[in-house]
N, C-alpha and C positions, 0 to 999 in steps of 0.2 A: 504494500500500500504506500502511496506517495505521502510524504510528509507535507502537512499543510501549514505548519507554523514556523518555518524557517524565517528568521528575521534578518533582513538586509537593510542596512542604513536606517534602522528604526522603524521600518515598515514590514509587515508580514507579507510574505510572498506566497501566492496560491498557484499551485500547479494547474495548468489547464486540464479540463476533463477530456479524456481520450474519447473520441467519437466512436471508437470500436469497442468501448467498454460494454460488456454483457450486462444483462439485467441483474443477475445475482451479484456480480462484482460491484456494480453501482449501489445496489441496495445495502450490501455489507459495509461498504465504505460510508454510506449515508448514516447507517446505524452507529458507526464509530464516531462520526462527526457529531451526531446528536448526543451521544454519551459524553463526549469531551465538553460540549457546550453546557450540558446539564451539570457536569461535575464542577464546573467553574475553575477558578485558579488561573485563568488566562488573562492576558492583557486585553485592553479594548481592541487593539489592532489585530491580535491573534483571534479574538472572538469574531470580529468582522470578517476576517479571512476565512475562518471556519464556516461562518454563515453563508458567505458567497459560494464556497465550495459545495455546501449542502444544497443550495439552490440549484447549482448546475447539475449535481448528482440527481436531484429530484426530477429535473427536466429529462435526464437520460432515462430514468425509470418510467416516467410518464410516456415518453415516446415508445418504449418497449411495450407498455401496457396498452396503449392506444393501438399499436400495430397488432398485438395479440387479439384485441377486441374486434378489430376490422377483419382479421382472418376468421375468427369464430362466426361473426355475422355473415360473412361471405359463404362460409361452409353451411351454415344453417339455412341461408336463403337458397343455396344450390340444392340442398336436401329437400326443402319444401317444394321447389319447382319440380324436382324429380318425382316426389310423392304425388303432386297434382297431375302430372303427365301419366303416371301409372294408374291413378284412379279413373282417368278419362278413357283409358284403353280398354 
């Protein structure tokens, strides 16, 4: 997992979210970010960097979930079309 709290010149540096990150990887890292934020003990800059990282990870998770929902909807729609055609035959 990438460190999100490296401090450079007084500012927290956030690693960009990898666009090829899988759902489980993004979810697990998001869980860790939330855990660290809830635990406290970080500077304001570190907390902001963690928050920003969490937002990006949440977007990755949302894209995966939206894609999965679209695939399910398409499969269900295809199945109901086939069922309708079978009933008419």
